N, C-alpha and C positions, 0 to 999 in steps of 0.2 A: 434478447439479453440486455440487462441493465449494466451500465458502466459508471463507476464512480471515479472520475479522473483525479489524479494528483496534479499539483502545480510545482513550479520551481521553488516555491516557498518550502515545500516538503524536504528539499535538499539541504536546508541550512541548519547547521549546528545540531544534528541529531545524535551523533556519537563521536567521541574523541578517538580517532584512529592513529594518533601520532605514534603510539607504542608499536603498532603493527608495521610502520614504515621503516623501522630500524632493522638492520640485518639480523636474522634469526640466529640464535646460538647453534653451533654444530652439535649433533648427537642428542638433541633434546627430543621430547615427545613428538611423534609424528614425522620424524626425520629419517626413519628407516627405509629399507628398500621396498616395503609393501605399500608405502604411501603414494598417492597419485598426485602429481603436480597439476594445479589448475592453470594449464597453459593455454586455455581458450580453444583447444582442438576438439574436445569432447563435449557431448551434451550434458552428461552428469559426471561430476568429478568430486573427489574428496579434498576438502580444504584443510590445510594444516598450518601450524604456526610458521613453518618454513615457506609455505607456498601462498599464503594469503595476500602477499604483496602483488603476486601475479594476477590474483582475482581482481584487485583494485585496478590494475593496469588494463586488464581485459575489458572492464566495464566502460572503457572509452570507445569501444567499437561495437559491443553488443550488450544488451541488458543482462545483468547477473542477479540471480536470486539465491540467497544463502539461508540454509536451515541449520540451526544449532540443535543438536540432539544428544542423547546419552544411550548407550547400549544397555544401561541398567534399567531403563524405563521402556517397557515393551511398546506402550502406546506411542512414544516418540519415534521408535524404530519403525513402527507400522506407518506413521505419518510420512516418514522419509520415503518409504516405498510408494505411498499414494502420490506424493509430490513428483516422484520419478515418472510415474505413469502420466501425470498431467503434463510434465515437460515434454514427453514424447508426442503427445497429442498436438503440442504447439510447433512441432517439427523444426526445432532449432531457433525459434525466434527469441529464446532466452537460454542462458546457461544456468543449470542448477548446481550449486556447490553445497555439499553436505559436510558438516563439521562435528566430529565427535568431541564434545567439550571435555570429556574425561582425559583425553589424550592431548588436548591442546589448550593449556592453561592461559597462554598469552591472549588468545582470541577470547576466551571466557572472561578474562579480566577487562579487556578493552571494551567489550559490549555490556559489561556489568549485568550479566544475566543472572536472574534469581531462580528461574525455573525454565525447563525445556519441555517441548520444543518451542523455539522462537524463531521468527523469520524476518529477514531484511532483504531489501533490494539495493543494488548499486547501479548508479548511472553516472558516468564520467568520474568514477572514483568516490562519489559522494553517497553515503548510506541513507536509505529511507526505511524507517521502521514499518513493518507490515502488520503482523499480528503475533500474539502470544497464544500458546496452547494449540491443541489439535483443532483443525477447522474442517467442515464438510467440503467435499470437492467443489460444489457449486460456488461456495464462498471464495475458495482459493482461486478459481478461474476468474471471478469478478475482479479480484484484486490484481491478478496477473494482467488482465486487460488494462487496468489503470496504470500499471507499471509500464506497459508497452506504449501507452499513449504519452506518458511523461517522457519516456526515452525518445520517442519520435519528435517531441517538441525540442529536444536538445540535440537532434541530429544523430542519435545513437540507434541505428537501424540494422546493424550487421547481424548475421546469423552464425550458428555454430554447427559443426558436423553432427549428423544423426547416425550415419553408418558406423557399425562397430560397437555400439552400445549394447549391453546385454538386455534382452527382453525382460519385461516384468509382467506380473499378473495384472489383469484389468484391461480396460479399453485400450486399443492400439491406435496406430496412426490412421487406419482406415475408417475409424468412427468420426466422420466429419460432422461438425455442428451445422444445423440448418442455417441458411443465409438469413441475414437480418432483412427486415422490410426496407424497401429502397430509401425512404427518408431517414430511417435509423442509420443505415449504412452511410448515407450522405453526411449525417451528423458526426458519426464516428470518424469518417475520413477527414472531415473538417477539423476535428479535435487533433488528430494526428498531424495535420498540417499547421496547427497553431492558430487556426481561424475560428476563434470562439464565437464570434458574432454569426458566422455562417452556420455553425453547429446549432446555436440557439434558434436561428431562423428555420432550420430544417425541423427541429423538434416542435416549434410553434405551428408549422405547417401540418405536421403529423397530428397534432392535437385538433387543429381545425377540421381535418378530414375525419378524425375519430376521437371525440372528446373523452371517450372511456379508455384511451390508450395509456395504461398505467406506466409502461416503460418510457413512453415519450415524456410523461409528466415528471418522472424521476430524472430522466436525462436532462430535461430543461433545468430542473433544480440544481443538478450537479454542475452543468455548464455555468449557471449563474454564480455558483460558489467559486468556480475558477476565475470568473471575470472579476469578482469582488476582491480577490486576493492577489491578483497579478502585481508583481513588483513590490509587494509589501515587505518591509523589514520586520522579520519575526521578533527579534529582540526588542526593537523599539515599540512594537505593538504590545508585547507583554508588559513592558515597563509602563506604558500609558495605562493599560488596564489595571495593573497593580496599584497605580497612584490614584485611580478614580474608580472605585468599585461600583458606584452607582451610575457611571457613564455607560449608557446602554450601547451606544455605537462602538465604544472601545471593547466592551465585553463581547459583542457580536463578532467583531473582527477576529479576536483571539479564538473564539469558539469555532469560527470557520477554519482558521489555520490548524487548530487541533484536529478537526475532522479530516482535513486534507492530509495531515500527518499520520492518520490512522488511530488517533486517540479519541475514539468516538465517545466513550463514557465521560472523559474529561470535558469535552465540548458540551455534552448534555448537562452535566453537573454545574458548569459555569453559568449557563443560561437559567437553569432552575434557581440557583442562588441569586441571580440577578432579579428574577421575578419576585423572590422573597423580600429583597431590600428596596424595591422600587414601587411606585404607585401610578395609577391612572394611565396616561398615554405611554409613559416609559415602560410601565409594567406590561401593557398590552403589546408594545413593540417587541419586547423580549420574548413574550409568549408566542407571538406570531412567527418570529424567526425560528424559535425552537421547533415549532410544528413544521416549518419548512425543512429544517434539518432532518426531522423524522422522515420526510419524503425522500430526502437524499439517501438515507441509509436503507430505507425500505420498511414498510410496516410489519413484515414478517420477522424482522430481526428481534431477538429476545431483549436486546438492550433498549430498543425503542419501547417495547411493552413495559419494561421496568421504569424507564424515564417518564412515560405517560402517567404512571401511578404517582411518581414523585412530583410531577407537575401539578396533578390534581391536589395533592397534599399542600403544595406551596400556595396554590390559589385559594384553597378553602380551609 
């Protein structure tokens, strides 16, 4: 399995949650007896305008993933069911919070959602944008692995109860994933422990043993991305890039941060635009880095295929 780890930079300034931290009005949408409080005790809970502050508090002890959806859109309802099945396969390593945006306007306003479903993670009360729209199960699990790695870096490794949740259609807890190859497991364990150099060394050793190991190649590229962006000030990096659109290093840094924050297309477009406005060594540097980001995302991703075409247009 490939993992695309997030870093602490992904936690900075993603969403303004100040409106959610104020006491919720009594009697508003979602405050009735049928709503479920996100009290951290259950694997899958319903988030409401009244309970969302508990979700933020719970993410200090265990990772929380929130899906905003609407019962008016069948595909978003189906995606919530799929996400519930995935949560059960992870056996309590994260809590899934589902939010009906039609019944919870405060949450809808805070996240400035234009379309649903849309998914976020929370680690120590800070939001991390994950993805918009319905995603295939394999892509969701890749992203969940990233969230768990990020949470581990911040010491958030608690679990939630699985017993008592209603069963859902689809794979159950007994469907265990095959174990990772030893060096891949070593790399992933190193990532969870915050030892990025150790993770890179494990992936390099895997490539020495098997040069055709695509997952090791992707993993090494992902770890390199984490290393390059450690302790970077997101706002300062964006300001520097905006002030110098032909500064390749500045554009590369922001593209890396965009990718880590889940804004894959933004990262690609930034570097393609950099290719268009630069020449010679600078242009080649931007192109090579973009190709490396293609490896991080994975060649099978449709966004990579689209960006490759745009890159060819920019070059020729």
